[in-house]
PDB file of N, CA, C and O in Angstrom, chain B, residues numbered from 101:
ATOM      1  N   MET B 101       0.809  -1.190   0.000  1.00  0.00           N
ATOM      2  CA  MET B 101       0.000   0.000   0.000  1.00  0.00           C
ATOM      3  C   MET B 101       0.857   1.262   0.000  1.00  0.00           C
ATOM      4  O   MET B 101       0.360   2.325  -0.372  1.00  0.00           O
ATOM      5  N   LEU B 102       2.087   1.189   0.391  1.00  0.00           N
ATOM      6  CA  LEU B 102       2.900   2.387   0.503  1.00  0.00           C
ATOM      7  C   LEU B 102       3.183   3.056  -0.834  1.00  0.00           C
ATOM      8  O   LEU B 102       3.439   4.259  -0.872  1.00  0.00           O
ATOM      9  N   ASP B 103       3.142   2.307  -1.931  1.00  0.00           N
ATOM     10  CA  ASP B 103       3.423   2.900  -3.229  1.00  0.00           C
ATOM     11  C   ASP B 103       2.156   3.242  -4.004  1.00  0.00           C
ATOM     12  O   ASP B 103       2.243   3.764  -5.115  1.00  0.00           O
ATOM     13  N   ASP B 104       0.986   2.961  -3.447  1.00  0.00           N
ATOM     14  CA  ASP B 104      -0.273   3.226  -4.137  1.00  0.00           C
ATOM     15  C   ASP B 104      -0.598   4.716  -4.118  1.00  0.00           C
ATOM     16  O   ASP B 104      -0.105   5.470  -3.279  1.00  0.00           O
ATOM     17  N   ILE B 105      -1.433   5.113  -5.057  1.00  0.00           N
ATOM     18  CA  ILE B 105      -1.949   6.481  -5.123  1.00  0.00           C
ATOM     19  C   ILE B 105      -3.418   6.434  -4.730  1.00  0.00           C
ATOM     20  O   ILE B 105      -4.156   5.545  -5.153  1.00  0.00           O
ATOM     21  N   VAL B 106      -3.834   7.395  -3.921  1.00  0.00           N
ATOM     22  CA  VAL B 106      -5.239   7.483  -3.525  1.00  0.00           C
ATOM     23  C   VAL B 106      -5.781   8.849  -3.945  1.00  0.00           C
ATOM     24  O   VAL B 106      -5.043   9.832  -4.018  1.00  0.00           O
ATOM     25  N   THR B 107      -7.085   8.888  -4.220  1.00  0.00           N
ATOM     26  CA  THR B 107      -7.742  10.128  -4.618  1.00  0.00           C
ATOM     27  C   THR B 107      -8.940  10.359  -3.711  1.00  0.00           C
ATOM     28  O   THR B 107      -9.773   9.472  -3.527  1.00  0.00           O
ATOM     29  N   LEU B 108      -9.018  11.551  -3.151  1.00  0.00           N
ATOM     30  CA  LEU B 108     -10.159  11.947  -2.337  1.00  0.00           C
ATOM     31  C   LEU B 108     -10.967  12.948  -3.147  1.00  0.00           C
ATOM     32  O   LEU B 108     -10.475  14.025  -3.483  1.00  0.00           O
ATOM     33  N   ALA B 109     -12.199  12.595  -3.458  1.00  0.00           N
ATOM     34  CA  ALA B 109     -13.099  13.507  -4.169  1.00  0.00           C
ATOM     35  C   ALA B 109     -13.818  14.360  -3.126  1.00  0.00           C
ATOM     36  O   ALA B 109     -14.459  13.833  -2.217  1.00  0.00           O
ATOM     37  N   VAL B 110     -13.707  15.674  -3.263  1.00  0.00           N
ATOM     38  CA  VAL B 110     -14.235  16.605  -2.271  1.00  0.00           C
ATOM     39  C   VAL B 110     -15.302  17.480  -2.914  1.00  0.00           C
ATOM     40  O   VAL B 110     -15.143  17.951  -4.040  1.00  0.00           O
ATOM     41  N   SER B 111     -16.374  17.685  -2.192  1.00  0.00           N
ATOM     42  CA  SER B 111     -17.415  18.614  -2.618  1.00  0.00           C
ATOM     43  C   SER B 111     -17.728  19.518  -1.423  1.00  0.00           C
ATOM     44  O   SER B 111     -18.045  19.035  -0.336  1.00  0.00           O
ATOM     45  N   VAL B 112     -17.638  20.817  -1.634  1.00  0.00           N
ATOM     46  CA  VAL B 112     -17.889  21.789  -0.570  1.00  0.00           C
ATOM     47  C   VAL B 112     -19.122  22.597  -0.957  1.00  0.00           C
ATOM     48  O   VAL B 112     -19.208  23.131  -2.063  1.00  0.00           O
ATOM     49  N   ASN B 113     -20.067  22.678  -0.038  1.00  0.00           N
ATOM     50  CA  ASN B 113     -21.308  23.428  -0.261  1.00  0.00           C
ATOM     51  C   ASN B 113     -21.436  24.503   0.815  1.00  0.00           C
ATOM     52  O   ASN B 113     -21.078  24.276   1.971  1.00  0.00           O
ATOM     53  N   TRP B 114     -21.943  25.662   0.437  1.00  0.00           N
ATOM     54  CA  TRP B 114     -22.141  26.736   1.383  1.00  0.00           C
ATOM     55  C   TRP B 114     -23.216  27.683   0.868  1.00  0.00           C
ATOM     56  O   TRP B 114     -23.614  27.628  -0.295  1.00  0.00           O
ATOM     57  N   ILE B 115     -23.678  28.556   1.766  1.00  0.00           N
ATOM     58  CA  ILE B 115     -24.625  29.601   1.376  1.00  0.00           C
ATOM     59  C   ILE B 115     -23.834  30.899   1.249  1.00  0.00           C
ATOM     60  O   ILE B 115     -23.150  31.325   2.180  1.00  0.00           O
ATOM     61  N   ASN B 116     -23.944  31.511   0.084  1.00  0.00           N
ATOM     62  CA  ASN B 116     -23.286  32.794  -0.155  1.00  0.00           C
ATOM     63  C   ASN B 116     -24.021  33.857   0.666  1.00  0.00           C
ATOM     64  O   ASN B 116     -25.211  34.083   0.450  1.00  0.00           O
ATOM     65  N   PRO B 117     -23.331  34.509   1.602  1.00  0.00           N
ATOM     66  CA  PRO B 117     -24.033  35.479   2.459  1.00  0.00           C
ATOM     67  C   PRO B 117     -24.574  36.684   1.693  1.00  0.00           C
ATOM     68  O   PRO B 117     -25.556  37.289   2.124  1.00  0.00           O
ATOM     69  N   ALA B 118     -23.961  37.044   0.576  1.00  0.00           N
ATOM     70  CA  ALA B 118     -24.428  38.201  -0.194  1.00  0.00           C
ATOM     71  C   ALA B 118     -25.690  37.880  -0.988  1.00  0.00           C
ATOM     72  O   ALA B 118     -26.640  38.663  -1.007  1.00  0.00           O
ATOM     73  N   SER B 119     -25.691  36.708  -1.651  1.00  0.00           N
ATOM     74  CA  SER B 119     -26.833  36.365  -2.511  1.00  0.00           C
ATOM     75  C   SER B 119     -27.844  35.453  -1.823  1.00  0.00           C
ATOM     76  O   SER B 119     -28.952  35.272  -2.328  1.00  0.00           O
ATOM     77  N   LYS B 120     -27.480  34.879  -0.685  1.00  0.00           N
ATOM     78  CA  LYS B 120     -28.332  33.918   0.054  1.00  0.00           C
ATOM     79  C   LYS B 120     -28.631  32.669  -0.764  1.00  0.00           C
ATOM     80  O   LYS B 120     -29.618  31.979  -0.510  1.00  0.00           O
ATOM     81  N   GLU B 121     -27.775  32.375  -1.753  1.00  0.00           N
ATOM     82  CA  GLU B 121     -27.959  31.187  -2.583  1.00  0.00           C
ATOM     83  C   GLU B 121     -26.891  30.156  -2.259  1.00  0.00           C
ATOM     84  O   GLU B 121     -25.783  30.486  -1.837  1.00  0.00           O
ATOM     85  N   TYR B 122     -27.263  28.879  -2.472  1.00  0.00           N
ATOM     86  CA  TYR B 122     -26.310  27.800  -2.282  1.00  0.00           C
ATOM     87  C   TYR B 122     -25.265  27.828  -3.396  1.00  0.00           C
ATOM     88  O   TYR B 122     -25.581  28.056  -4.563  1.00  0.00           O
ATOM     89  N   GLU B 123     -24.025  27.594  -3.008  1.00  0.00           N
ATOM     90  CA  GLU B 123     -22.951  27.468  -3.982  1.00  0.00           C
ATOM     91  C   GLU B 123     -22.216  26.172  -3.691  1.00  0.00           C
ATOM     92  O   GLU B 123     -22.287  25.637  -2.585  1.00  0.00           O
ATOM     93  N   GLN B 124     -21.509  25.675  -4.694  1.00  0.00           N
ATOM     94  CA  GLN B 124     -20.851  24.386  -4.566  1.00  0.00           C
ATOM     95  C   GLN B 124     -19.601  24.377  -5.428  1.00  0.00           C
ATOM     96  O   GLN B 124     -19.577  24.940  -6.522  1.00  0.00           O
ATOM     97  N   THR B 125     -18.571  23.734  -4.920  1.00  0.00           N
ATOM     98  CA  THR B 125     -17.374  23.503  -5.712  1.00  0.00           C
ATOM     99  C   THR B 125     -16.884  22.086  -5.428  1.00  0.00           C
ATOM    100  O   THR B 125     -17.039  21.577  -4.318  1.00  0.00           O
ATOM    101  N   SER B 126     -16.303  21.468  -6.421  1.00  0.00           N
ATOM    102  CA  SER B 126     -15.789  20.107  -6.288  1.00  0.00           C
ATOM    103  C   SER B 126     -14.351  20.069  -6.780  1.00  0.00           C
ATOM    104  O   SER B 126     -13.975  20.796  -7.700  1.00  0.00           O
ATOM    105  N   PHE B 127     -13.564  19.224  -6.164  1.00  0.00           N
ATOM    106  CA  PHE B 127     -12.193  19.029  -6.618  1.00  0.00           C
ATOM    107  C   PHE B 127     -11.697  17.690  -6.091  1.00  0.00           C
ATOM    108  O   PHE B 127     -12.355  17.053  -5.268  1.00  0.00           O
ATOM    109  N   GLU B 128     -10.550  17.275  -6.566  1.00  0.00           N
ATOM    110  CA  GLU B 128      -9.948  16.015  -6.129  1.00  0.00           C
ATOM    111  C   GLU B 128      -8.555  16.274  -5.590  1.00  0.00           C
ATOM    112  O   GLU B 128      -7.810  17.099  -6.119  1.00  0.00           O
ATOM    113  N   LEU B 129      -8.216  15.560  -4.532  1.00  0.00           N
ATOM    114  CA  LEU B 129      -6.877  15.589  -3.965  1.00  0.00           C
ATOM    115  C   LEU B 129      -6.251  14.222  -4.206  1.00  0.00           C
ATOM    116  O   LEU B 129      -6.818  13.199  -3.821  1.00  0.00           O
ATOM    117  N   THR B 130      -5.103  14.202  -4.832  1.00  0.00           N
ATOM    118  CA  THR B 130      -4.410  12.949  -5.116  1.00  0.00           C
ATOM    119  C   THR B 130      -3.111  12.934  -4.329  1.00  0.00           C
ATOM    120  O   THR B 130      -2.343  13.895  -4.355  1.00  0.00           O
ATOM    121  N   ARG B 131      -2.878  11.842  -3.638  1.00  0.00           N
ATOM    122  CA  ARG B 131      -1.693  11.712  -2.798  1.00  0.00           C
ATOM    123  C   ARG B 131      -1.168  10.284  -2.880  1.00  0.00           C
ATOM    124  O   ARG B 131      -1.896   9.358  -3.238  1.00  0.00           O
ATOM    125  N   ALA B 132       0.102  10.125  -2.544  1.00  0.00           N
ATOM    126  CA  ALA B 132       0.624   8.790  -2.280  1.00  0.00           C
ATOM    127  C   ALA B 132      -0.105   8.289  -1.041  1.00  0.00           C
ATOM    128  O   ALA B 132      -0.427   9.085  -0.159  1.00  0.00           O
ATOM    129  N   SER B 133      -0.369   7.007  -0.956  1.00  0.00           N
ATOM    130  CA  SER B 133      -1.191   6.490   0.145  1.00  0.00           C
ATOM    131  C   SER B 133      -0.583   6.773   1.512  1.00  0.00           C
ATOM    132  O   SER B 133      -1.308   7.092   2.454  1.00  0.00           O
ATOM    133  N   ALA B 134       0.730   6.663   1.634  1.00  0.00           N
ATOM    134  CA  ALA B 134       1.365   6.931   2.933  1.00  0.00           C
ATOM    135  C   ALA B 134       1.149   8.392   3.327  1.00  0.00           C
ATOM    136  O   ALA B 134       0.874   8.681   4.491  1.00  0.00           O
ATOM    137  N   GLN B 135       1.269   9.311   2.376  1.00  0.00           N
ATOM    138  CA  GLN B 135       1.045  10.732   2.663  1.00  0.00           C
ATOM    139  C   GLN B 135      -0.423  10.984   2.978  1.00  0.00           C
ATOM    140  O   GLN B 135      -0.736  11.767   3.875  1.00  0.00           O
ATOM    141  N   ALA B 136      -1.323  10.335   2.258  1.00  0.00           N
ATOM    142  CA  ALA B 136      -2.753  10.508   2.502  1.00  0.00           C
ATOM    143  C   ALA B 136      -3.124  10.078   3.914  1.00  0.00           C
ATOM    144  O   ALA B 136      -3.947  10.724   4.563  1.00  0.00           O
ATOM    145  N   LEU B 137      -2.530   9.006   4.391  1.00  0.00           N
ATOM    146  CA  LEU B 137      -2.805   8.566   5.760  1.00  0.00           C
ATOM    147  C   LEU B 137      -2.377   9.633   6.761  1.00  0.00           C
ATOM    148  O   LEU B 137      -3.082   9.890   7.736  1.00  0.00           O
ATOM    149  N   ARG B 138      -1.228  10.252   6.524  1.00  0.00           N
ATOM    150  CA  ARG B 138      -0.782  11.316   7.425  1.00  0.00           C
ATOM    151  C   ARG B 138      -1.658  12.560   7.291  1.00  0.00           C
ATOM    152  O   ARG B 138      -1.947  13.219   8.289  1.00  0.00           O
ATOM    153  N   ASP B 139      -2.083  12.891   6.068  1.00  0.00           N
ATOM    154  CA  ASP B 139      -2.899  14.087   5.847  1.00  0.00           C
ATOM    155  C   ASP B 139      -4.310  13.947   6.396  1.00  0.00           C
ATOM    156  O   ASP B 139      -4.816  14.853   7.058  1.00  0.00           O
ATOM    157  N   PHE B 140      -4.943  12.817   6.124  1.00  0.00           N
ATOM    158  CA  PHE B 140      -6.364  12.661   6.418  1.00  0.00           C
ATOM    159  C   PHE B 140      -6.651  11.931   7.725  1.00  0.00           C
ATOM    160  O   PHE B 140      -7.781  11.970   8.210  1.00  0.00           O
ATOM    161  N   ALA B 141      -5.663  11.272   8.299  1.00  0.00           N
ATOM    162  CA  ALA B 141      -5.847  10.576   9.577  1.00  0.00           C
ATOM    163  C   ALA B 141      -4.561  10.705  10.382  1.00  0.00           C
ATOM    164  O   ALA B 141      -3.879   9.712  10.636  1.00  0.00           O
ATOM    165  N   PRO B 142      -4.230  11.936  10.784  1.00  0.00           N
ATOM    166  CA  PRO B 142      -2.971  12.139  11.499  1.00  0.00           C
ATOM    167  C   PRO B 142      -2.998  11.509  12.880  1.00  0.00           C
ATOM    168  O   PRO B 142      -4.061  11.223  13.431  1.00  0.00           O
ATOM    169  N   ASP B 143      -1.813  11.300  13.426  1.00  0.00           N
ATOM    170  CA  ASP B 143      -1.707  10.824  14.799  1.00  0.00           C
ATOM    171  C   ASP B 143      -2.309  11.876  15.716  1.00  0.00           C
ATOM    172  O   ASP B 143      -2.180  13.073  15.456  1.00  0.00           O
ATOM    173  N   PRO B 144      -2.964  11.444  16.784  1.00  0.00           N
ATOM    174  CA  PRO B 144      -3.506  12.434  17.728  1.00  0.00           C
ATOM    175  C   PRO B 144      -2.350  13.164  18.405  1.00  0.00           C
ATOM    176  O   PRO B 144      -1.268  12.598  18.559  1.00  0.00           O
ATOM    177  N   PRO B 145      -2.565  14.413  18.809  1.00  0.00           N
ATOM    178  CA  PRO B 145      -1.488  15.136  19.488  1.00  0.00           C
ATOM    179  C   PRO B 145      -1.132  14.447  20.791  1.00  0.00           C
ATOM    180  O   PRO B 145      -2.000  13.911  21.481  1.00  0.00           O
ATOM    181  N   SER B 146       0.128  14.465  21.117  1.00  0.00           N
ATOM    182  CA  SER B 146       0.549  13.828  22.369  1.00  0.00           C
ATOM    183  C   SER B 146       0.189  14.737  23.535  1.00  0.00           C
ATOM    184  O   SER B 146       0.131  15.959  23.398  1.00  0.00           O
ATOM    185  N   THR B 147      -0.047  14.127  24.662  1.00  0.00           N
ATOM    186  CA  THR B 147      -0.349  14.866  25.888  1.00  0.00           C
ATOM    187  C   THR B 147       0.703  14.524  26.915  1.00  0.00           C
ATOM    188  O   THR B 147       1.492  13.599  26.723  1.00  0.00           O
ATOM    189  N   GLN B 148       0.718  15.255  27.986  1.00  0.00           N
ATOM    190  CA  GLN B 148       1.692  14.968  29.032  1.00  0.00           C
ATOM    191  C   GLN B 148       1.492  13.562  29.577  1.00  0.00           C
ATOM    192  O   GLN B 148       2.459  12.909  29.968  1.00  0.00           O
ATOM    193  N   ALA B 149       0.261  13.090  29.609  1.00  0.00           N
ATOM    194  CA  ALA B 149      -0.005  11.745  30.121  1.00  0.00           C
ATOM    195  C   ALA B 149       0.659  10.691  29.241  1.00  0.00           C
ATOM    196  O   ALA B 149       1.004   9.611  29.721  1.00  0.00           O
ATOM    197  N   ASP B 150       0.841  10.999  27.947  1.00  0.00           N
ATOM    198  CA  ASP B 150       1.478  10.057  27.038  1.00  0.00           C
ATOM    199  C   ASP B 150       2.999  10.074  27.162  1.00  0.00           C
ATOM    200  O   ASP B 150       3.672   9.115  26.783  1.00  0.00           O
ATOM    201  N   SER B 151       3.535  11.177  27.697  1.00  0.00           N
ATOM    202  CA  SER B 151       4.981  11.321  27.771  1.00  0.00           C
ATOM    203  C   SER B 151       5.522  10.589  28.987  1.00  0.00           C
ATOM    204  O   SER B 151       4.875  10.556  30.034  1.00  0.00           O
ATOM    205  N   PRO B 152       6.707  10.001  28.852  1.00  0.00           N
ATOM    206  CA  PRO B 152       7.302   9.356  30.025  1.00  0.00           C
ATOM    207  C   PRO B 152       7.656  10.417  31.067  1.00  0.00           C
ATOM    208  O   PRO B 152       8.087  11.518  30.726  1.00  0.00           O
ATOM    209  N   SER B 153       7.472  10.077  32.310  1.00  0.00           N
ATOM    210  CA  SER B 153       7.781  11.032  33.365  1.00  0.00           C
ATOM    211  C   SER B 153       9.299  11.135  33.527  1.00  0.00           C
ATOM    212  O   SER B 153      10.014  10.151  33.334  1.00  0.00           O
ATOM    213  N   PRO B 154       9.787  12.319  33.879  1.00  0.00           N
ATOM    214  CA  PRO B 154      11.231  12.465  34.034  1.00  0.00           C
ATOM    215  C   PRO B 154      11.728  11.592  35.177  1.00  0.00           C
ATOM    216  O   PRO B 154      11.045  11.400  36.183  1.00  0.00           O
ATOM    217  N   SER B 155      12.915  11.079  34.998  1.00  0.00           N
ATOM    218  CA  SER B 155      13.466  10.223  36.054  1.00  0.00           C
ATOM    219  C   SER B 155      13.941  11.083  37.217  1.00  0.00           C
ATOM    220  O   SER B 155      14.489  12.170  37.031  1.00  0.00           O
ATOM    221  N   THR B 156      13.719  10.576  38.393  1.00  0.00           N
ATOM    222  CA  THR B 156      14.139  11.306  39.588  1.00  0.00           C
ATOM    223  C   THR B 156      15.370  10.641  40.162  1.00  0.00           C
ATOM    224  O   THR B 156      15.534   9.424  40.073  1.00  0.00           O
ATOM    225  N   GLN B 157      16.223  11.440  40.745  1.00  0.00           N
ATOM    226  CA  GLN B 157      17.460  10.877  41.325  1.00  0.00           C
ATOM    227  C   GLN B 157      17.480  11.086  42.803  1.00  0.00           C
ATOM    228  O   GLN B 157      18.433  10.685  43.470  1.00  0.00           O
TER     229      GLN B 157
END
């Protein structure tokens, strides 16, 4: 899977505040699968609870 290419098809919809009408745009993002995993499902941020406690002497 590390050498595969993945494509994410994206569609964004919103209401234009000036015209009060719905607008839409679509595009595709293409990435190497390893990069896509980091982009779209990143590791959660580490917390102090995850960090090893400093050693005491």
